[in-house]
Biopython code that builds the backbone (N, CA, C, O; Angstrom):
import numpy as np
from Bio.PDB.StructureBuilder import StructureBuilder

atoms = [
    (1, "MET", "N", (78.845, 36.068, 200.066)),
    (1, "MET", "CA", (79.731, 37.530, 199.838)),
    (1, "MET", "C", (80.878, 37.591, 199.537)),
    (1, "MET", "O", (81.268, 38.246, 198.570)),
    (2, "GLN", "N", (81.810, 36.773, 200.477)),
    (2, "GLN", "CA", (83.152, 37.128, 199.782)),
    (2, "GLN", "C", (83.401, 36.173, 198.293)),
    (2, "GLN", "O", (84.148, 36.331, 197.328)),
    (3, "ALA", "N", (82.639, 35.394, 198.564)),
    (3, "ALA", "CA", (82.777, 34.012, 197.100)),
    (3, "ALA", "C", (82.413, 35.310, 195.889)),
    (3, "ALA", "O", (83.203, 35.438, 194.953)),
    (4, "PHE", "N", (81.480, 36.015, 195.960)),
    (4, "PHE", "CA", (80.703, 36.786, 195.174)),
    (4, "PHE", "C", (81.976, 37.930, 194.689)),
    (4, "PHE", "O", (82.329, 38.094, 193.521)),
    (5, "SER", "N", (82.387, 38.452, 195.552)),
    (5, "SER", "CA", (83.032, 39.834, 195.305)),
    (5, "SER", "C", (84.409, 38.620, 195.006)),
    (5, "SER", "O", (85.135, 39.082, 194.126)),
    (6, "ASP", "N", (84.646, 37.973, 195.242)),
    (6, "ASP", "CA", (86.204, 37.478, 194.883)),
    (6, "ASP", "C", (86.066, 36.757, 193.065)),
    (6, "ASP", "O", (86.865, 36.739, 192.129)),
    (7, "GLU", "N", (84.947, 36.352, 193.196)),
    (7, "GLU", "CA", (84.532, 35.960, 191.571)),
    (7, "GLU", "C", (84.782, 37.039, 190.795)),
    (7, "GLU", "O", (85.588, 36.973, 189.866)),
    (8, "PHE", "N", (83.896, 38.510, 191.198)),
    (8, "PHE", "CA", (83.491, 39.387, 190.314)),
    (8, "PHE", "C", (85.024, 40.150, 190.257)),
    (8, "PHE", "O", (85.444, 40.815, 189.310)),
    (9, "VAL", "N", (85.766, 39.854, 191.589)),
    (9, "VAL", "CA", (86.872, 40.687, 191.051)),
    (9, "VAL", "C", (88.304, 39.898, 190.257)),
    (9, "VAL", "O", (89.310, 40.520, 189.917)),
    (10, "ASN", "N", (88.062, 38.150, 190.045)),
    (10, "ASN", "CA", (88.631, 37.795, 189.306)),
    (10, "ASN", "C", (88.521, 37.728, 187.906)),
    (10, "ASN", "O", (89.436, 37.696, 187.084)),
    (11, "LYS", "N", (86.811, 37.703, 187.643)),
    (11, "LYS", "CA", (86.701, 38.242, 186.137)),
    (11, "LYS", "C", (87.066, 39.476, 185.833)),
    (11, "LYS", "O", (87.610, 39.451, 184.729)),
    (12, "PHE", "N", (87.024, 40.812, 186.386)),
    (12, "PHE", "CA", (87.180, 42.280, 185.959)),
    (12, "PHE", "C", (88.994, 42.041, 186.142)),
    (12, "PHE", "O", (89.678, 42.901, 185.588)),
    (13, "CYS", "N", (89.512, 41.258, 186.662)),
    (13, "CYS", "CA", (91.067, 41.517, 186.461)),
    (13, "CYS", "C", (91.547, 41.077, 185.521)),
    (13, "CYS", "O", (92.425, 41.788, 185.033)),
    (14, "ARG", "N", (91.258, 39.782, 184.820)),
    (14, "ARG", "CA", (91.266, 38.851, 184.012)),
    (14, "ARG", "C", (90.914, 40.025, 182.838)),
    (14, "ARG", "O", (91.759, 40.342, 182.001)),
    (15, "LYS", "N", (89.946, 40.457, 182.868)),
    (15, "LYS", "CA", (89.307, 41.259, 181.658)),
    (15, "LYS", "C", (90.651, 42.715, 181.786)),
    (15, "LYS", "O", (91.369, 43.137, 180.880)),
    (16, "LEU", "N", (90.604, 43.023, 182.763)),
    (16, "LEU", "CA", (91.891, 44.727, 182.955)),
    (16, "LEU", "C", (93.324, 43.574, 182.174)),
    (16, "LEU", "O", (94.110, 43.826, 181.261)),
    (17, "VAL", "N", (93.244, 42.974, 182.581)),
    (17, "VAL", "CA", (95.266, 42.237, 182.143)),
    (17, "VAL", "C", (94.941, 41.767, 180.504)),
    (17, "VAL", "O", (95.785, 42.101, 179.672)),
    (18, "LEU", "N", (93.818, 41.055, 180.072)),
    (18, "LEU", "CA", (93.501, 41.138, 178.752)),
    (18, "LEU", "C", (93.530, 42.269, 177.704)),
    (18, "LEU", "O", (94.022, 42.217, 176.576)),
    (19, "THR", "N", (92.875, 43.349, 178.332)),
    (19, "THR", "CA", (93.060, 44.560, 178.135)),
    (19, "THR", "C", (94.040, 45.530, 178.338)),
    (19, "THR", "O", (93.998, 46.683, 177.908)),
    (20, "LYS", "N", (94.723, 45.141, 178.855)),
    (20, "LYS", "CA", (95.995, 46.131, 179.222)),
    (20, "LYS", "C", (97.080, 45.174, 178.404)),
    (20, "LYS", "O", (98.100, 45.819, 178.166)),
    (21, "LYS", "N", (97.124, 44.094, 178.013)),
    (21, "LYS", "CA", (97.852, 43.322, 176.786)),
    (21, "LYS", "C", (97.177, 43.784, 175.635)),
    (21, "LYS", "O", (97.937, 43.812, 174.666)),
    (22, "GLN", "N", (96.267, 44.079, 175.438)),
    (22, "GLN", "CA", (95.875, 44.534, 174.245)),
    (22, "GLN", "C", (96.140, 45.868, 173.550)),
    (22, "GLN", "O", (96.210, 46.099, 172.343)),
    (23, "ILE", "N", (96.257, 46.597, 174.471)),
    (23, "ILE", "CA", (96.935, 48.112, 174.754)),
    (23, "ILE", "C", (98.057, 47.837, 174.104)),
    (23, "ILE", "O", (98.212, 48.232, 172.949)),
    (24, "ASP", "N", (99.425, 46.796, 175.052)),
    (24, "ASP", "CA", (100.616, 46.953, 174.743)),
    (24, "ASP", "C", (100.830, 46.560, 173.306)),
    (24, "ASP", "O", (101.655, 46.970, 172.490)),
    (25, "ASP", "N", (99.669, 45.468, 173.183)),
    (25, "ASP", "CA", (100.315, 44.894, 171.570)),
    (25, "ASP", "C", (99.889, 46.450, 170.632)),
    (25, "ASP", "O", (100.803, 46.852, 169.912)),
    (26, "PHE", "N", (98.877, 47.101, 170.629)),
    (26, "PHE", "CA", (98.645, 47.875, 169.711)),
    (26, "PHE", "C", (99.562, 49.064, 170.047)),
    (26, "PHE", "O", (99.613, 49.970, 169.216)),
    (27, "THR", "N", (100.138, 49.141, 170.934)),
    (27, "THR", "CA", (101.134, 50.735, 171.280)),
    (27, "THR", "C", (102.419, 49.923, 170.484)),
    (27, "THR", "O", (102.993, 50.546, 169.591)),
    (28, "GLN", "N", (102.844, 48.604, 170.791)),
    (28, "GLN", "CA", (104.248, 48.164, 169.798)),
    (28, "GLN", "C", (103.966, 47.736, 168.552)),
    (28, "GLN", "O", (104.912, 47.276, 167.913)),
    (29, "LYS", "N", (102.961, 47.769, 168.075)),
    (29, "LYS", "CA", (102.614, 47.665, 166.406)),
    (29, "LYS", "C", (102.617, 49.154, 166.117)),
    (29, "LYS", "O", (103.263, 49.403, 165.099)),
    (30, "GLN", "N", (102.072, 50.253, 166.725)),
    (30, "GLN", "CA", (102.032, 51.740, 166.446)),
    (30, "GLN", "C", (103.297, 52.011, 166.294)),
    (30, "GLN", "O", (103.425, 52.540, 165.189)),
    (31, "GLU", "N", (104.477, 51.908, 166.926)),
    (31, "GLU", "CA", (105.338, 52.608, 167.052)),
    (31, "GLU", "C", (106.400, 52.384, 165.644)),
    (31, "GLU", "O", (107.151, 53.237, 165.171)),
    (32, "PRO", "N", (106.217, 51.115, 165.212)),
    (32, "PRO", "CA", (106.620, 51.500, 163.590)),
    (32, "PRO", "C", (105.861, 52.385, 162.638)),
    (32, "PRO", "O", (106.381, 53.191, 161.866)),
    (33, "VAL", "N", (104.632, 52.159, 162.769)),
    (33, "VAL", "CA", (103.748, 52.870, 161.579)),
    (33, "VAL", "C", (104.237, 54.116, 162.052)),
    (33, "VAL", "O", (105.185, 54.554, 161.401)),
    (34, "ILE", "N", (103.870, 54.768, 162.957)),
    (34, "ILE", "CA", (104.759, 56.281, 163.657)),
    (34, "ILE", "C", (105.822, 56.574, 163.098)),
    (34, "ILE", "O", (105.778, 57.733, 162.687)),
    (35, "SER", "N", (106.944, 55.974, 162.845)),
    (35, "SER", "CA", (108.294, 55.912, 162.507)),
    (35, "SER", "C", (108.021, 55.810, 161.064)),
    (35, "SER", "O", (108.773, 56.570, 160.454)),
    (36, "GLU", "N", (107.316, 55.228, 160.373)),
    (36, "GLU", "CA", (107.420, 55.153, 159.255)),
    (36, "GLU", "C", (106.068, 56.097, 158.308)),
    (36, "GLU", "O", (105.783, 55.898, 157.127)),
    (37, "LEU", "N", (105.433, 57.085, 159.206)),
    (37, "LEU", "CA", (104.690, 58.160, 158.926)),
    (37, "LEU", "C", (105.745, 59.433, 158.978)),
    (37, "LEU", "O", (105.882, 60.286, 158.101)),
    (38, "ALA", "N", (106.444, 59.340, 160.216)),
    (38, "ALA", "CA", (107.427, 60.760, 160.216)),
    (38, "ALA", "C", (108.621, 60.381, 159.052)),
    (38, "ALA", "O", (109.391, 61.270, 158.688)),
    (39, "GLU", "N", (108.723, 58.929, 158.468)),
    (39, "GLU", "CA", (109.745, 59.458, 157.245)),
    (39, "GLU", "C", (109.097, 59.870, 156.388)),
    (39, "GLU", "O", (109.534, 60.865, 155.808)),
    (40, "GLU", "N", (107.721, 59.258, 155.920)),
    (40, "GLU", "CA", (107.019, 59.772, 154.708)),
    (40, "GLU", "C", (106.911, 61.279, 154.688)),
    (40, "GLU", "O", (107.009, 61.838, 153.595)),
    (41, "ASN", "N", (106.779, 61.774, 155.441)),
    (41, "ASN", "CA", (106.437, 63.498, 155.981)),
    (41, "ASN", "C", (107.597, 63.825, 156.026)),
    (41, "ASN", "O", (107.613, 65.037, 155.813)),
    (42, "ARG", "N", (108.710, 63.417, 156.196)),
    (42, "ARG", "CA", (110.115, 63.941, 155.820)),
    (42, "ARG", "C", (110.617, 64.169, 154.606)),
    (42, "ARG", "O", (111.316, 65.096, 154.200)),
    (43, "LYS", "N", (109.918, 62.630, 153.729)),
    (43, "LYS", "CA", (110.122, 62.878, 151.992)),
    (43, "LYS", "C", (109.349, 63.631, 151.533)),
    (43, "LYS", "O", (109.691, 64.131, 150.461)),
    (44, "LEU", "N", (108.166, 63.996, 152.038)),
    (44, "LEU", "CA", (107.252, 64.848, 151.456)),
    (44, "LEU", "C", (107.572, 66.740, 151.621)),
    (44, "LEU", "O", (107.516, 67.680, 150.827)),
    (45, "CYS", "N", (107.806, 66.644, 152.638)),
    (45, "CYS", "CA", (108.915, 68.233, 152.745)),
    (45, "CYS", "C", (110.043, 68.270, 152.035)),
    (45, "CYS", "O", (110.423, 69.326, 151.529)),
    (46, "ASP", "N", (110.680, 67.190, 151.917)),
    (46, "ASP", "CA", (112.238, 67.287, 151.036)),
    (46, "ASP", "C", (111.686, 67.684, 149.413)),
    (46, "ASP", "O", (112.156, 68.433, 148.557)),
    (47, "LYS", "N", (110.520, 66.844, 149.444)),
    (47, "LYS", "CA", (109.836, 66.891, 147.775)),
    (47, "LYS", "C", (109.406, 68.233, 147.568)),
    (47, "LYS", "O", (109.757, 68.787, 146.526)),
    (48, "ASP", "N", (108.647, 68.893, 148.459)),
    (48, "ASP", "CA", (108.212, 70.337, 148.501)),
    (48, "ASP", "C", (109.490, 71.357, 148.491)),
    (48, "ASP", "O", (109.515, 72.308, 147.710)),
    (49, "CYS", "N", (110.367, 71.137, 149.256)),
    (49, "CYS", "CA", (111.310, 72.299, 148.995)),
    (49, "CYS", "C", (111.978, 72.275, 147.989)),
    (49, "CYS", "O", (112.511, 73.339, 147.674)),
    (50, "GLN", "N", (112.206, 71.035, 147.090)),
    (50, "GLN", "CA", (112.875, 70.810, 146.157)),
    (50, "GLN", "C", (111.913, 71.400, 144.775)),
    (50, "GLN", "O", (112.342, 71.951, 143.761)),
    (51, "THR", "N", (110.557, 71.089, 145.119)),
    (51, "THR", "CA", (110.095, 72.369, 144.374)),
    (51, "THR", "C", (110.266, 73.424, 144.027)),
    (51, "THR", "O", (110.445, 73.868, 142.893)),
    (52, "GLU", "N", (110.211, 74.048, 145.275)),
    (52, "GLU", "CA", (110.410, 75.263, 145.620)),
    (52, "GLU", "C", (111.862, 75.838, 145.020)),
    (52, "GLU", "O", (111.907, 76.890, 144.382)),
    (53, "LEU", "N", (112.850, 75.158, 145.254)),
    (53, "LEU", "CA", (113.967, 75.567, 144.594)),
    (53, "LEU", "C", (114.220, 75.484, 143.188)),
    (53, "LEU", "O", (115.091, 76.123, 142.597)),
    (54, "SER", "N", (113.176, 74.420, 142.523)),
    (54, "SER", "CA", (113.246, 74.634, 141.148)),
    (54, "SER", "C", (112.492, 75.772, 140.670)),
    (54, "SER", "O", (112.725, 76.485, 139.694)),
    (55, "ASP", "N", (111.480, 75.833, 141.575)),
    (55, "ASP", "CA", (110.800, 77.241, 140.684)),
    (55, "ASP", "C", (111.785, 78.272, 141.202)),
    (55, "ASP", "O", (111.684, 79.144, 140.339)),
    (56, "ILE", "N", (112.475, 78.608, 141.883)),
    (56, "ILE", "CA", (113.410, 79.795, 142.397)),
    (56, "ILE", "C", (114.415, 79.923, 141.252)),
    (56, "ILE", "O", (114.822, 81.032, 140.906)),
    (57, "GLU", "N", (114.812, 78.805, 140.670)),
    (57, "GLU", "CA", (116.061, 78.205, 139.913)),
    (57, "GLU", "C", (115.145, 78.964, 138.395)),
    (57, "GLU", "O", (115.698, 79.746, 137.622)),
    (58, "ALA", "N", (114.330, 78.703, 138.318)),
    (58, "ALA", "CA", (113.446, 78.587, 137.097)),
    (58, "ALA", "C", (113.646, 80.279, 136.784)),
    (58, "ALA", "O", (114.141, 80.682, 135.731)),
    (59, "VAL", "N", (113.153, 81.227, 137.932)),
    (59, "VAL", "CA", (112.689, 82.570, 138.195)),
    (59, "VAL", "C", (114.805, 83.243, 138.149)),
    (59, "VAL", "O", (115.109, 84.251, 137.512)),
    (60, "ILE", "N", (115.596, 82.622, 138.735)),
    (60, "ILE", "CA", (116.976, 82.882, 138.283)),
    (60, "ILE", "C", (117.340, 82.731, 136.756)),
    (60, "ILE", "O", (118.199, 83.343, 136.122)),
    (61, "LYS", "N", (116.729, 82.052, 136.460)),
    (61, "LYS", "CA", (117.520, 82.086, 134.859)),
    (61, "LYS", "C", (116.615, 83.007, 134.018)),
    (61, "LYS", "O", (116.970, 83.685, 133.054)),
    (62, "MET", "N", (115.283, 82.906, 134.594)),
    (62, "MET", "CA", (115.079, 84.269, 133.590)),
    (62, "MET", "C", (115.729, 85.313, 133.652)),
    (62, "MET", "O", (116.356, 85.706, 132.668)),
    (63, "TYR", "N", (115.719, 86.058, 134.941)),
    (63, "TYR", "CA", (116.152, 87.133, 135.150)),
    (63, "TYR", "C", (117.768, 87.348, 134.689)),
    (63, "TYR", "O", (118.245, 88.410, 134.287)),
    (64, "GLN", "N", (118.492, 86.053, 134.852)),
    (64, "GLN", "CA", (119.675, 86.102, 134.492)),
    (64, "GLN", "C", (119.859, 86.164, 132.973)),
    (64, "GLN", "O", (120.900, 86.603, 132.484)),
    (65, "SER", "N", (118.678, 85.650, 132.115)),
    (65, "SER", "CA", (118.953, 86.033, 130.746)),
    (65, "SER", "C", (118.033, 87.532, 130.216)),
    (65, "SER", "O", (118.003, 87.745, 129.003)),
    (66, "ARG", "N", (117.502, 88.261, 130.914)),
    (66, "ARG", "CA", (117.012, 89.508, 130.790)),
    (66, "ARG", "C", (118.229, 90.239, 131.005)),
    (66, "ARG", "O", (118.413, 91.017, 130.070)),
    (67, "LEU", "N", (119.340, 90.302, 132.078)),
    (67, "LEU", "CA", (120.492, 90.600, 132.599)),
    (67, "LEU", "C", (121.490, 90.643, 131.486)),
    (67, "LEU", "O", (122.474, 91.381, 131.425)),
    (68, "ILE", "N", (121.036, 89.602, 130.472)),
    (68, "ILE", "CA", (122.366, 89.180, 129.675)),
    (68, "ILE", "C", (121.911, 90.133, 128.307)),
    (68, "ILE", "O", (122.747, 90.747, 127.645)),
    (69, "ILE", "N", (120.329, 90.142, 127.984)),
    (69, "ILE", "CA", (120.079, 90.783, 127.101)),
    (69, "ILE", "C", (119.991, 92.145, 127.254)),
    (69, "ILE", "O", (120.108, 92.766, 126.197)),
    (70, "LEU", "N", (119.823, 92.793, 128.236)),
    (70, "LEU", "CA", (120.230, 94.028, 129.054)),
    (70, "LEU", "C", (121.603, 94.356, 128.933)),
    (70, "LEU", "O", (121.889, 95.530, 128.696)),
    (71, "LYS", "N", (122.607, 93.408, 129.071)),
    (71, "LYS", "CA", (124.184, 93.783, 129.028)),
    (71, "LYS", "C", (124.898, 94.319, 127.516)),
    (71, "LYS", "O", (125.726, 95.194, 127.263)),
    (72, "ARG", "N", (124.150, 93.349, 126.680)),
    (72, "ARG", "CA", (124.457, 93.611, 125.309)),
    (72, "ARG", "C", (123.500, 94.872, 124.989)),
    (72, "ARG", "O", (123.849, 95.716, 124.164)),
    (73, "GLU", "N", (122.625, 94.931, 125.485)),
    (73, "GLU", "CA", (121.916, 96.459, 124.828)),
    (73, "GLU", "C", (122.922, 97.804, 125.229)),
    (73, "GLU", "O", (123.206, 98.886, 124.716)),
    (74, "MET", "N", (123.247, 97.101, 126.374)),
    (74, "MET", "CA", (124.112, 98.557, 126.901)),
    (74, "MET", "C", (125.666, 98.816, 126.356)),
    (74, "MET", "O", (126.328, 99.831, 126.143)),
    (75, "ASN", "N", (125.883, 97.562, 126.253)),
    (75, "ASN", "CA", (127.146, 97.466, 125.230)),
    (75, "ASN", "C", (127.068, 97.910, 123.885)),
    (75, "ASN", "O", (127.962, 98.509, 123.286)),
    (76, "SER", "N", (125.809, 97.545, 123.380)),
    (76, "SER", "CA", (125.648, 98.155, 122.191)),
    (76, "SER", "C", (125.255, 99.845, 121.692)),
    (76, "SER", "O", (125.382, 100.450, 120.628)),
    (77, "LEU", "N", (124.761, 100.191, 122.963)),
    (77, "LEU", "CA", (124.276, 101.250, 122.978)),
    (77, "LEU", "C", (125.754, 102.401, 123.625)),
    (77, "LEU", "O", (125.749, 103.603, 123.360)),
    (78, "THR", "N", (126.676, 101.868, 124.301)),
    (78, "THR", "CA", (128.042, 102.244, 124.411)),
    (78, "THR", "C", (128.624, 102.797, 123.172)),
    (78, "THR", "O", (129.043, 103.942, 123.001)),
    (79, "GLU", "N", (128.574, 101.336, 121.922)),
    (79, "GLU", "CA", (129.547, 101.330, 121.281)),
    (79, "GLU", "C", (128.680, 102.780, 120.089)),
    (79, "GLU", "O", (129.301, 103.752, 119.658)),
    (80, "ARG", "N", (127.341, 102.517, 119.847)),
    (80, "ARG", "CA", (127.238, 103.405, 118.635)),
    (80, "ARG", "C", (127.329, 104.949, 119.754)),
    (80, "ARG", "O", (127.354, 105.925, 119.003)),
    (81, "SER", "N", (127.379, 105.378, 121.185)),
    (81, "SER", "CA", (127.457, 106.635, 121.611)),
    (81, "SER", "C", (128.875, 106.761, 121.275)),
    (81, "SER", "O", (129.172, 107.840, 120.764)),
    (82, "LYS", "N", (129.788, 105.946, 121.432)),
    (82, "LYS", "CA", (131.281, 106.302, 120.906)),
    (82, "LYS", "C", (131.402, 106.453, 119.451)),
    (82, "LYS", "O", (132.319, 107.152, 119.021)),
    (83, "LEU", "N", (130.514, 105.830, 118.568)),
    (83, "LEU", "CA", (130.690, 106.284, 117.057)),
    (83, "LEU", "C", (130.451, 107.498, 116.494)),
    (83, "LEU", "O", (130.999, 108.031, 115.528)),
    (84, "LEU", "N", (129.013, 108.119, 117.653)),
    (84, "LEU", "CA", (128.602, 109.204, 116.883)),
    (84, "LEU", "C", (129.456, 110.484, 117.773)),
    (84, "LEU", "O", (129.398, 111.687, 117.520)),
    (85, "LYS", "N", (130.298, 109.775, 118.945)),
    (85, "LYS", "CA", (130.877, 111.267, 119.426)),
    (85, "LYS", "C", (132.352, 111.192, 118.452)),
    (85, "LYS", "O", (133.010, 112.186, 118.143)),
    (86, "GLU", "N", (132.685, 109.744, 118.058)),
    (86, "GLU", "CA", (133.847, 110.343, 117.079)),
    (86, "GLU", "C", (133.125, 111.065, 115.757)),
    (86, "GLU", "O", (133.597, 112.184, 115.558)),
    (87, "ARG", "N", (132.389, 110.788, 115.086)),
    (87, "ARG", "CA", (131.294, 111.520, 114.096)),
    (87, "ARG", "C", (131.418, 112.987, 114.588)),
    (87, "ARG", "O", (131.955, 113.900, 113.960)),
    (88, "ALA", "N", (130.811, 113.074, 115.869)),
    (88, "ALA", "CA", (130.394, 114.682, 116.031)),
    (88, "ALA", "C", (131.979, 115.511, 115.953)),
    (88, "ALA", "O", (132.262, 116.588, 115.428)),
    (89, "PHE", "N", (132.699, 114.692, 116.574)),
    (89, "PHE", "CA", (134.252, 115.280, 116.691)),
    (89, "PHE", "C", (134.682, 115.796, 115.401)),
    (89, "PHE", "O", (134.941, 116.984, 115.214)),
    (90, "LYS", "N", (134.772, 114.659, 114.291)),
    (90, "LYS", "CA", (135.200, 114.932, 112.892)),
    (90, "LYS", "C", (134.418, 116.120, 112.370)),
    (90, "LYS", "O", (135.038, 117.084, 111.921)),
    (91, "LEU", "N", (133.043, 116.111, 112.404)),
    (91, "LEU", "CA", (132.565, 116.887, 111.871)),
    (91, "LEU", "C", (133.092, 118.247, 112.305)),
    (91, "LEU", "O", (133.397, 119.102, 111.474)),
    (92, "LYS", "N", (133.206, 118.457, 113.762)),
    (92, "LYS", "CA", (133.665, 119.841, 114.005)),
    (92, "LYS", "C", (134.829, 120.568, 113.708)),
    (92, "LYS", "O", (135.121, 121.741, 113.478)),
    (93, "GLN", "N", (135.583, 119.125, 113.815)),
    (93, "GLN", "CA", (137.275, 119.865, 112.911)),
    (93, "GLN", "C", (137.029, 119.904, 111.608)),
    (93, "GLN", "O", (137.718, 120.739, 111.023)),
    (94, "ARG", "N", (136.152, 119.184, 110.814)),
    (94, "ARG", "CA", (135.946, 119.730, 109.390)),
    (94, "ARG", "C", (135.134, 121.396, 109.237)),
    (94, "ARG", "O", (135.450, 122.305, 108.469)),
    (95, "ARG", "N", (133.898, 121.360, 110.369)),
    (95, "ARG", "CA", (133.763, 123.162, 109.990)),
    (95, "ARG", "C", (134.765, 123.751, 110.487)),
    (95, "ARG", "O", (134.882, 124.878, 110.005)),
    (96, "CYS", "N", (135.799, 123.417, 111.479)),
    (96, "CYS", "CA", (136.738, 124.430, 112.167)),
    (96, "CYS", "C", (138.037, 124.483, 110.969)),
    (96, "CYS", "O", (138.873, 125.383, 111.052)),
    (97, "ASP", "N", (138.105, 123.616, 110.048)),
    (97, "ASP", "CA", (139.206, 123.385, 108.856)),
    (97, "ASP", "C", (138.730, 124.306, 107.858)),
    (97, "ASP", "O", (139.459, 125.018, 107.167)),
    (98, "LYS", "N", (137.012, 124.246, 107.797)),
    (98, "LYS", "CA", (136.581, 125.079, 106.644)),
    (98, "LYS", "C", (136.659, 126.594, 106.747)),
    (98, "LYS", "O", (136.664, 127.390, 105.808)),
    (99, "THR", "N", (136.739, 126.947, 108.508)),
    (99, "THR", "CA", (136.443, 128.362, 108.554)),
    (99, "THR", "C", (137.761, 128.908, 108.375)),
    (99, "THR", "O", (137.927, 130.127, 108.357)),
]
sb = StructureBuilder()
sb.init_structure("model")
sb.init_model(0)
sb.init_chain("A")
sb.init_seg("    ")
for serial, (resi, resn, name, xyz) in enumerate(atoms, 1):
    if name == "N":
        sb.init_residue(resn, " ", resi, " ")
    sb.init_atom(name, np.array(xyz, "f"), 0.0, 1.0, " ", f" {name:<3s}", serial, name[0])
structure = sb.get_structure()
């Protein structure tokens, strides 16, 4: 009975040692893969952020062009208003001179 149990333990221990070695090898091979995946994930996140920044930049440019157009229109309206005021003042002076 002792010999049977010793033989069983020896076979079982060999398989356990072999399995432990395989797990250790797998773990060592897995670490660089995990590092590489983490690096690729970081690159993808950076690319997504870059895409978002590009979209935001496009929106900013669009609003900037709108603001430039509005500024031009406001300057034009201001100039027209100034001319109308001058004309109204001259007409008022002519009326006063005639009377």
